[in-house]
C-alpha positions as a LaTeX table, in Angstrom:
\begin{tabular}{lrrr}
\hline
Residue & $x$ (\AA) & $y$ (\AA) & $z$ (\AA) \\
\hline
Met1 & 173.75 & 100.12 & 113.82 \\
Thr2 & 174.22 & 99.58 & 117.54 \\
Val3 & 176.31 & 96.53 & 118.37 \\
Asp4 & 174.70 & 94.31 & 120.99 \\
Ala5 & 177.03 & 94.26 & 124.01 \\
Gly6 & 176.56 & 90.53 & 124.32 \\
Glu7 & 178.06 & 89.83 & 120.92 \\
Asn8 & 181.57 & 90.71 & 122.12 \\
Ser9 & 181.29 & 89.75 & 125.78 \\
Gly10 & 181.73 & 86.01 & 125.48 \\
Met11 & 178.47 & 85.50 & 127.39 \\
Gln12 & 175.78 & 83.10 & 126.24 \\
Arg13 & 172.31 & 84.39 & 125.47 \\
Ser14 & 169.31 & 83.26 & 127.47 \\
Leu15 & 166.09 & 82.21 & 125.82 \\
Pro16 & 164.43 & 85.04 & 123.86 \\
Ser17 & 162.27 & 87.22 & 126.07 \\
Gly18 & 159.13 & 85.94 & 124.38 \\
Tyr19 & 159.73 & 82.55 & 125.98 \\
Tyr20 & 159.02 & 84.15 & 129.36 \\
Arg21 & 156.04 & 86.32 & 128.43 \\
Ser22 & 154.23 & 84.69 & 125.50 \\
Glu23 & 151.05 & 82.75 & 126.15 \\
Glu24 & 151.60 & 81.01 & 122.80 \\
Ile25 & 154.98 & 79.70 & 123.98 \\
Phe26 & 153.41 & 78.74 & 127.30 \\
Ala27 & 150.77 & 76.71 & 125.42 \\
Leu28 & 153.56 & 74.90 & 123.55 \\
Glu29 & 155.35 & 74.17 & 126.83 \\
Lys30 & 152.17 & 72.64 & 128.21 \\
Glu31 & 151.90 & 70.27 & 125.24 \\
Lys32 & 155.57 & 69.49 & 124.66 \\
Ile33 & 156.82 & 69.42 & 128.26 \\
Phe34 & 154.20 & 69.14 & 131.00 \\
Phe35 & 151.82 & 66.90 & 129.02 \\
Arg36 & 154.65 & 64.62 & 127.82 \\
Glu37 & 157.42 & 64.52 & 130.42 \\
Trp38 & 157.43 & 63.07 & 133.93 \\
Phe39 & 156.75 & 65.75 & 136.54 \\
Cys40 & 156.46 & 65.89 & 140.32 \\
Ala41 & 152.86 & 66.03 & 141.52 \\
Ala42 & 152.55 & 65.17 & 145.23 \\
Arg43 & 153.93 & 63.36 & 148.25 \\
Glu44 & 152.98 & 59.73 & 148.75 \\
Glu45 & 152.10 & 60.50 & 152.38 \\
Gln46 & 149.14 & 62.59 & 151.14 \\
Ile47 & 147.25 & 59.37 & 150.34 \\
Pro48 & 148.54 & 56.94 & 152.99 \\
Ala49 & 145.58 & 54.53 & 153.15 \\
Pro50 & 143.74 & 52.45 & 150.53 \\
Gly51 & 140.83 & 54.36 & 149.02 \\
Glu52 & 142.31 & 57.79 & 149.62 \\
Val53 & 142.42 & 60.12 & 146.65 \\
Leu54 & 143.91 & 63.36 & 145.35 \\
Val55 & 142.31 & 65.36 & 142.57 \\
Leu56 & 144.90 & 67.58 & 140.90 \\
Asn57 & 144.62 & 70.30 & 138.29 \\
Val58 & 147.61 & 69.88 & 135.99 \\
Leu59 & 147.72 & 72.96 & 133.78 \\
Gly60 & 144.03 & 72.61 & 133.03 \\
Glu61 & 143.85 & 68.80 & 132.99 \\
Ser62 & 142.07 & 67.22 & 135.95 \\
Val63 & 143.77 & 64.07 & 137.27 \\
Ile64 & 142.68 & 61.56 & 139.91 \\
Val65 & 145.49 & 60.01 & 141.98 \\
Val66 & 144.35 & 57.17 & 144.24 \\
Arg67 & 145.72 & 54.41 & 146.43 \\
Thr68 & 144.06 & 51.11 & 145.58 \\
Lys69 & 142.93 & 48.42 & 147.99 \\
Glu70 & 146.19 & 46.61 & 147.26 \\
Gly71 & 148.17 & 49.69 & 148.30 \\
Glu72 & 149.28 & 50.66 & 144.78 \\
Ile73 & 149.12 & 54.24 & 143.55 \\
Lys74 & 147.21 & 54.71 & 140.31 \\
Ala75 & 146.27 & 57.80 & 138.35 \\
His76 & 143.58 & 58.50 & 135.77 \\
Tyr77 & 142.15 & 61.42 & 133.86 \\
Asn78 & 139.12 & 62.76 & 135.71 \\
Val79 & 136.87 & 62.02 & 132.73 \\
Cys80 & 134.08 & 59.46 & 132.38 \\
Arg81 & 134.51 & 57.22 & 129.32 \\
His82 & 130.79 & 57.38 & 128.57 \\
Arg83 & 129.94 & 61.02 & 127.84 \\
Gly84 & 132.96 & 62.81 & 129.24 \\
Ser85 & 131.54 & 64.05 & 132.54 \\
Arg86 & 134.04 & 65.02 & 135.21 \\
Leu87 & 133.89 & 62.29 & 137.81 \\
Leu88 & 135.13 & 63.97 & 140.99 \\
Pro89 & 135.19 & 67.66 & 141.92 \\
Glu90 & 138.53 & 69.40 & 142.31 \\
Pro91 & 139.47 & 70.91 & 145.70 \\
Gly92 & 137.68 & 74.21 & 146.19 \\
Glu93 & 135.12 & 73.52 & 143.47 \\
Val94 & 131.71 & 74.65 & 144.69 \\
Ile95 & 128.51 & 72.98 & 143.50 \\
Pro96 & 125.54 & 75.38 & 143.92 \\
Ala97 & 123.22 & 74.36 & 146.73 \\
Asp98 & 120.17 & 74.28 & 144.45 \\
Ile99 & 121.78 & 71.72 & 142.13 \\
Thr100 & 121.78 & 68.07 & 143.13 \\
Leu101 & 124.30 & 65.72 & 141.56 \\
Asn102 & 123.30 & 62.10 & 142.09 \\
Gly103 & 126.68 & 60.47 & 142.50 \\
Gly104 & 130.13 & 61.70 & 141.60 \\
Val105 & 131.50 & 60.01 & 144.67 \\
Leu106 & 134.49 & 57.95 & 145.67 \\
Gly107 & 133.64 & 55.00 & 147.85 \\
Ala108 & 134.63 & 51.51 & 148.81 \\
Asn109 & 133.20 & 50.23 & 145.53 \\
Gly110 & 135.06 & 52.72 & 143.37 \\
Ile111 & 134.42 & 55.98 & 141.52 \\
Arg112 & 130.86 & 56.68 & 140.37 \\
Cys113 & 130.05 & 59.14 & 137.62 \\
Pro114 & 127.37 & 61.70 & 138.61 \\
Tyr115 & 125.81 & 61.69 & 135.12 \\
His116 & 124.76 & 58.12 & 134.22 \\
Met117 & 126.17 & 56.27 & 137.22 \\
Trp118 & 128.97 & 54.42 & 135.45 \\
Thr119 & 131.20 & 53.05 & 138.19 \\
Tyr120 & 134.93 & 52.43 & 137.99 \\
Gly121 & 137.30 & 50.56 & 140.27 \\
Leu122 & 140.14 & 52.44 & 141.91 \\
Asp123 & 142.41 & 50.80 & 139.34 \\
Gly124 & 140.39 & 52.50 & 136.59 \\
Lys125 & 138.53 & 49.46 & 135.29 \\
Leu126 & 134.84 & 49.88 & 134.47 \\
Leu127 & 132.81 & 47.88 & 136.98 \\
Asn128 & 129.25 & 48.75 & 136.06 \\
Ala129 & 127.39 & 50.60 & 133.33 \\
Pro130 & 123.65 & 50.51 & 134.09 \\
Tyr131 & 121.37 & 48.83 & 131.54 \\
Thr132 & 124.19 & 47.62 & 129.34 \\
Lys133 & 124.84 & 43.94 & 128.71 \\
Glu134 & 127.93 & 42.10 & 127.61 \\
Ala135 & 125.64 & 39.97 & 125.41 \\
Asp136 & 124.78 & 43.06 & 123.35 \\
Gly137 & 128.40 & 43.40 & 122.32 \\
Phe138 & 129.29 & 45.92 & 125.02 \\
Ser139 & 132.68 & 45.12 & 126.61 \\
Lys140 & 133.49 & 46.77 & 129.91 \\
Ala141 & 137.16 & 45.95 & 129.38 \\
Glu142 & 137.26 & 48.51 & 126.55 \\
Phe143 & 136.06 & 51.37 & 128.72 \\
Ser144 & 138.59 & 51.73 & 131.52 \\
Leu145 & 139.45 & 55.26 & 132.58 \\
Tyr146 & 142.11 & 57.05 & 130.56 \\
Pro147 & 145.38 & 56.17 & 132.34 \\
Val148 & 148.03 & 58.54 & 133.65 \\
Gly149 & 151.53 & 57.18 & 134.22 \\
Val150 & 152.64 & 56.93 & 137.87 \\
Glu151 & 156.05 & 56.41 & 139.45 \\
Val152 & 157.11 & 56.91 & 143.07 \\
Trp153 & 160.61 & 57.99 & 144.03 \\
Gly154 & 161.79 & 59.20 & 147.42 \\
Gly155 & 158.22 & 59.50 & 148.67 \\
Phe156 & 157.29 & 61.78 & 145.75 \\
Ile157 & 154.58 & 60.89 & 143.23 \\
Phe158 & 155.51 & 61.60 & 139.62 \\
Leu159 & 152.99 & 61.59 & 136.80 \\
Asn160 & 153.09 & 61.35 & 133.03 \\
Leu161 & 150.02 & 62.42 & 131.06 \\
Thr162 & 150.99 & 60.49 & 127.90 \\
Pro163 & 152.17 & 57.18 & 129.39 \\
Glu164 & 151.90 & 55.09 & 126.22 \\
Ala165 & 154.06 & 57.53 & 124.26 \\
Ala166 & 156.52 & 57.70 & 127.15 \\
Val167 & 156.96 & 53.93 & 127.07 \\
Arg168 & 157.20 & 53.89 & 123.29 \\
Glu169 & 159.81 & 56.66 & 123.23 \\
Gly170 & 161.78 & 55.45 & 126.25 \\
Arg171 & 161.08 & 58.51 & 128.40 \\
Thr172 & 161.57 & 57.06 & 131.89 \\
Leu173 & 161.59 & 58.72 & 135.27 \\
Gly174 & 165.17 & 57.55 & 135.76 \\
Gly175 & 166.14 & 59.30 & 132.55 \\
Ala176 & 164.56 & 62.51 & 133.79 \\
Phe177 & 166.60 & 62.37 & 137.00 \\
Gly178 & 169.92 & 61.56 & 135.43 \\
Glu179 & 172.78 & 61.62 & 137.93 \\
Ala180 & 170.70 & 63.30 & 140.63 \\
Ile181 & 169.54 & 59.93 & 141.94 \\
Glu182 & 173.11 & 58.96 & 142.71 \\
Arg183 & 173.94 & 62.29 & 144.36 \\
Val184 & 171.03 & 62.10 & 146.85 \\
Lys185 & 170.93 & 58.34 & 147.40 \\
Arg186 & 171.93 & 58.56 & 151.09 \\
Tyr187 & 169.10 & 60.95 & 152.03 \\
Pro188 & 166.08 & 58.97 & 153.35 \\
Leu189 & 163.58 & 60.95 & 151.28 \\
Gly190 & 160.97 & 58.22 & 151.27 \\
Glu191 & 160.92 & 58.06 & 155.07 \\
Leu192 & 160.55 & 61.80 & 155.64 \\
Arg193 & 157.28 & 63.47 & 156.55 \\
Thr194 & 155.90 & 66.94 & 155.96 \\
Ala195 & 155.88 & 69.21 & 159.01 \\
Lys196 & 154.47 & 72.17 & 157.08 \\
Arg197 & 153.44 & 73.10 & 153.56 \\
Ile198 & 153.45 & 76.67 & 152.23 \\
Glu199 & 151.99 & 77.64 & 148.86 \\
Tyr200 & 153.32 & 80.76 & 147.17 \\
Glu201 & 151.78 & 82.62 & 144.24 \\
Val202 & 154.76 & 83.90 & 142.27 \\
His203 & 154.28 & 86.50 & 139.54 \\
Ala204 & 156.96 & 85.06 & 137.30 \\
Asn205 & 157.41 & 82.53 & 134.53 \\
Trp206 & 158.29 & 79.05 & 135.75 \\
Lys207 & 161.61 & 79.10 & 133.86 \\
Ile208 & 162.68 & 82.30 & 135.59 \\
Ile209 & 162.18 & 80.54 & 138.94 \\
Leu210 & 164.25 & 77.54 & 137.81 \\
Glu211 & 167.02 & 79.78 & 136.46 \\
Asn212 & 167.12 & 81.67 & 139.73 \\
Tyr213 & 167.39 & 78.41 & 141.67 \\
Asn214 & 170.16 & 77.18 & 139.40 \\
Glu215 & 172.71 & 79.90 & 140.22 \\
Cys216 & 173.99 & 81.84 & 143.20 \\
Tyr217 & 175.30 & 84.91 & 141.41 \\
His218 & 172.33 & 86.71 & 142.96 \\
Cys219 & 172.79 & 85.42 & 146.51 \\
Gly220 & 175.03 & 88.16 & 147.84 \\
Ala221 & 172.58 & 90.89 & 146.86 \\
Val222 & 169.27 & 89.10 & 147.46 \\
His223 & 169.97 & 86.81 & 150.46 \\
Pro224 & 172.10 & 88.52 & 153.13 \\
Glu225 & 170.72 & 86.28 & 155.90 \\
Leu226 & 171.44 & 83.14 & 153.89 \\
Cys227 & 174.95 & 84.30 & 153.06 \\
Asn228 & 175.60 & 84.88 & 156.76 \\
Val229 & 175.07 & 81.14 & 157.27 \\
Val230 & 176.67 & 80.11 & 153.97 \\
Pro231 & 179.43 & 82.66 & 153.16 \\
Ala232 & 180.47 & 80.58 & 150.13 \\
Phe233 & 177.32 & 81.75 & 148.35 \\
Arg234 & 178.68 & 85.28 & 147.97 \\
Gln235 & 182.27 & 84.38 & 147.18 \\
Gln236 & 183.25 & 84.91 & 143.54 \\
Gly237 & 179.61 & 85.41 & 142.68 \\
Gly238 & 178.91 & 81.81 & 143.63 \\
Gly239 & 181.24 & 80.70 & 140.85 \\
Ala240 & 183.45 & 78.32 & 142.84 \\
Leu241 & 180.74 & 76.23 & 144.52 \\
Glu242 & 181.08 & 72.45 & 144.64 \\
Trp243 & 177.48 & 71.53 & 143.94 \\
Glu244 & 178.07 & 67.79 & 143.72 \\
Arg245 & 179.98 & 67.61 & 147.00 \\
Gly246 & 177.68 & 70.09 & 148.70 \\
Ile247 & 178.05 & 73.68 & 149.88 \\
Pro248 & 179.90 & 74.34 & 153.17 \\
His249 & 178.35 & 76.43 & 155.92 \\
Lys250 & 180.21 & 78.89 & 158.13 \\
Glu251 & 182.33 & 77.53 & 160.95 \\
Gly252 & 180.15 & 75.64 & 163.44 \\
Ala253 & 177.05 & 75.68 & 161.22 \\
Val254 & 175.53 & 72.57 & 159.66 \\
Thr255 & 172.09 & 73.51 & 158.29 \\
Phe256 & 169.76 & 76.25 & 156.98 \\
Thr257 & 168.46 & 77.94 & 160.14 \\
Trp258 & 168.96 & 81.43 & 161.55 \\
Thr259 & 172.10 & 80.31 & 163.39 \\
Gly260 & 173.08 & 77.44 & 161.11 \\
Lys261 & 172.73 & 75.09 & 164.09 \\
Thr262 & 170.04 & 72.64 & 165.20 \\
Asn263 & 169.16 & 70.20 & 167.96 \\
Arg264 & 167.79 & 67.75 & 165.37 \\
Ala265 & 169.89 & 64.69 & 164.60 \\
Ala266 & 171.36 & 64.30 & 161.15 \\
Phe267 & 169.67 & 61.81 & 158.87 \\
Pro268 & 171.07 & 58.30 & 159.36 \\
Gly269 & 173.36 & 57.08 & 156.60 \\
Leu270 & 174.75 & 60.42 & 155.39 \\
Asp271 & 178.46 & 60.65 & 154.60 \\
Glu272 & 180.71 & 63.07 & 156.49 \\
Asp273 & 180.31 & 65.86 & 153.92 \\
Glu274 & 176.53 & 65.58 & 153.88 \\
Lys275 & 176.41 & 65.98 & 157.66 \\
Val276 & 177.86 & 69.49 & 157.41 \\
Arg277 & 177.14 & 70.61 & 153.83 \\
His278 & 174.04 & 71.55 & 151.86 \\
Lys279 & 172.99 & 70.03 & 148.53 \\
Gly280 & 170.61 & 71.31 & 145.89 \\
Glu281 & 169.06 & 69.46 & 142.97 \\
Leu282 & 166.87 & 70.67 & 140.11 \\
Ile283 & 164.72 & 67.90 & 138.62 \\
Tyr284 & 163.18 & 69.05 & 135.35 \\
Pro285 & 160.63 & 70.26 & 134.74 \\
Asn286 & 159.17 & 71.26 & 138.10 \\
Gln287 & 160.97 & 70.01 & 141.21 \\
Met288 & 163.66 & 71.75 & 143.27 \\
Leu289 & 165.22 & 69.93 & 146.23 \\
Ser290 & 167.32 & 71.62 & 148.90 \\
Leu291 & 168.82 & 69.06 & 151.24 \\
Ala292 & 170.32 & 69.81 & 154.64 \\
Cys293 & 171.59 & 67.20 & 157.09 \\
Glu294 & 168.30 & 67.06 & 159.04 \\
His295 & 165.60 & 68.59 & 156.85 \\
Val296 & 164.66 & 68.98 & 153.20 \\
Ala297 & 162.84 & 71.84 & 151.49 \\
Ala298 & 161.05 & 70.35 & 148.48 \\
Phe299 & 159.60 & 72.76 & 145.92 \\
Thr300 & 157.00 & 71.78 & 143.32 \\
Leu301 & 156.26 & 74.29 & 140.57 \\
Trp302 & 152.79 & 74.53 & 139.01 \\
Pro303 & 152.83 & 76.95 & 136.04 \\
Lys304 & 149.52 & 78.82 & 135.76 \\
Ala305 & 150.24 & 81.27 & 132.93 \\
Ala306 & 153.22 & 82.73 & 131.11 \\
Gly307 & 153.80 & 85.14 & 133.99 \\
Arg308 & 152.41 & 83.28 & 136.99 \\
Thr309 & 153.48 & 80.16 & 138.89 \\
Thr310 & 152.27 & 78.47 & 142.07 \\
Val311 & 155.17 & 77.10 & 144.11 \\
Val312 & 154.37 & 74.48 & 146.75 \\
Cys313 & 157.07 & 74.10 & 149.40 \\
Asp314 & 157.05 & 71.02 & 151.63 \\
Phe315 & 159.32 & 71.05 & 154.69 \\
Leu316 & 160.35 & 67.46 & 155.34 \\
Phe317 & 161.78 & 66.02 & 158.55 \\
His318 & 162.60 & 62.57 & 159.86 \\
Pro319 & 159.64 & 60.99 & 161.72 \\
Asp320 & 161.88 & 60.02 & 164.64 \\
Glu321 & 162.62 & 63.69 & 165.23 \\
Met322 & 158.99 & 64.69 & 164.74 \\
Lys323 & 157.97 & 62.32 & 167.56 \\
Lys324 & 160.16 & 64.11 & 170.09 \\
Thr325 & 158.41 & 66.40 & 172.57 \\
Asp326 & 160.82 & 69.25 & 171.82 \\
Phe327 & 160.45 & 69.04 & 168.03 \\
Ala328 & 160.18 & 72.63 & 166.81 \\
Pro329 & 160.81 & 73.02 & 163.07 \\
Gly330 & 160.14 & 76.75 & 163.02 \\
Asp331 & 163.83 & 77.66 & 162.98 \\
Ala332 & 164.20 & 76.07 & 159.54 \\
Ile333 & 160.74 & 76.89 & 158.17 \\
Glu334 & 160.82 & 80.59 & 159.09 \\
Phe335 & 164.34 & 80.94 & 157.71 \\
Trp336 & 163.33 & 79.28 & 154.44 \\
Asp337 & 160.18 & 81.37 & 154.21 \\
Leu338 & 162.26 & 84.53 & 154.27 \\
Val339 & 164.69 & 83.21 & 151.64 \\
Asn340 & 161.80 & 82.03 & 149.48 \\
Arg341 & 160.01 & 85.36 & 149.57 \\
Gln342 & 163.24 & 87.12 & 148.65 \\
Asp343 & 163.56 & 84.83 & 145.64 \\
Trp344 & 159.94 & 85.27 & 144.54 \\
Glu345 & 160.26 & 89.06 & 144.73 \\
Ile346 & 163.38 & 89.18 & 142.57 \\
Cys347 & 161.81 & 86.72 & 140.12 \\
Lys348 & 158.83 & 89.06 & 139.87 \\
Arg349 & 161.22 & 91.92 & 139.08 \\
Val350 & 162.76 & 89.85 & 136.28 \\
Gln351 & 159.32 & 89.05 & 134.89 \\
Gln352 & 158.45 & 92.74 & 134.91 \\
Gly353 & 161.70 & 93.58 & 133.14 \\
Val354 & 161.40 & 91.05 & 130.32 \\
Gln355 & 158.04 & 92.60 & 129.41 \\
Ser356 & 159.90 & 95.66 & 128.10 \\
Arg357 & 159.94 & 96.19 & 124.34 \\
Val358 & 163.71 & 96.73 & 124.44 \\
His359 & 164.52 & 93.43 & 126.13 \\
Glu360 & 165.10 & 90.79 & 123.46 \\
Ser361 & 167.08 & 88.32 & 125.58 \\
Gly362 & 169.23 & 88.13 & 128.66 \\
Phe363 & 172.77 & 86.82 & 129.06 \\
Tyr364 & 174.42 & 84.22 & 131.25 \\
Ala365 & 177.58 & 85.30 & 133.07 \\
Pro366 & 180.26 & 82.58 & 133.35 \\
Met367 & 179.23 & 81.62 & 136.91 \\
Glu368 & 175.66 & 81.09 & 135.66 \\
Asp369 & 176.53 & 78.28 & 133.25 \\
Met370 & 174.20 & 75.87 & 135.05 \\
Ser371 & 171.29 & 78.10 & 134.03 \\
Leu372 & 172.01 & 77.18 & 130.42 \\
Asp373 & 170.48 & 73.79 & 131.19 \\
Ile374 & 167.01 & 75.36 & 131.27 \\
Arg375 & 167.59 & 76.80 & 127.81 \\
Arg376 & 168.73 & 73.47 & 126.40 \\
Tyr377 & 165.97 & 71.53 & 128.13 \\
Val378 & 163.23 & 73.76 & 126.73 \\
Leu379 & 164.60 & 74.15 & 123.21 \\
Glu380 & 165.18 & 70.42 & 122.79 \\
Arg381 & 161.50 & 69.78 & 123.50 \\
Leu382 & 159.94 & 72.73 & 121.70 \\
Lys383 & 162.17 & 72.17 & 118.62 \\
\hline
\end{tabular}
């Protein structure tokens, strides 16, 4: 019998390979993680005015996110309480020209179903159901839209698809963040605005992407340009990095650009370390934040299948800088785009490798201990 090298190496095993390639495991993750936990969904700035709406596809569930007349953000399942019709079309959904849907609109008076014209307020309450009468025992109060939990932090909208269970079981957004809130408290995330958004289709399991983000053992081989700006990433396999304090740049560099320099002012309120170091935070299950002194790259992961993930990257800057006539964010965006594509390519290689019949599990080297968090997070929820 061949002895597995990992048994005597002192290294911890990763999740079994099936967790990265099995559609059955992916279906469990949808139910046990993405349909139960708080997850990042959008930026608040995407619906700045009352009446504005986002329709999101969350792993097959359609969700309406809207700003009410009072300025609150609410979210509901995109499902009419009457007969289950979808209320609003999702972005990119095409209705054939020879089919007329009478309604299905969002207006000043609320959301109107295209099937039988039931109308709901932006807060989800049923306003009108034609030809029904309260006197007949019909109560509009019992037919509000199915609610989705909403919280806003740092300008990001977080959703929970089982809000009643979350309240009952004490699963709060603050609990999901843990100590990360304290570590990034001086960054004015809520004030920042998106200068550019790039969507990437990554041929890899969502957990492979998170594991890759959570270590820098790979940086020396995969990111030569990044390591030129941040030499610490390739020292000792990234094993001596001070993640909580932040990662130092090379002499004279302060940010993630081609040169490590910028003409943009540092965010107000940062401490002395944060003005010259870079911080990274992984917020389970689907947000990655990379914070420089004058910009933030915010990644939102949308798993599509066991081996495919859409990654949305928002490049955030301070509005005071964006107003300046010489504002040119390309130095950061183009640099990040290169680093991102390097990551997505190596993640694709990992996904290809774990498909092999001989690959039962991977191993975490000592400097990859942070990656163990993904394993614990998933196993605790999938039982």
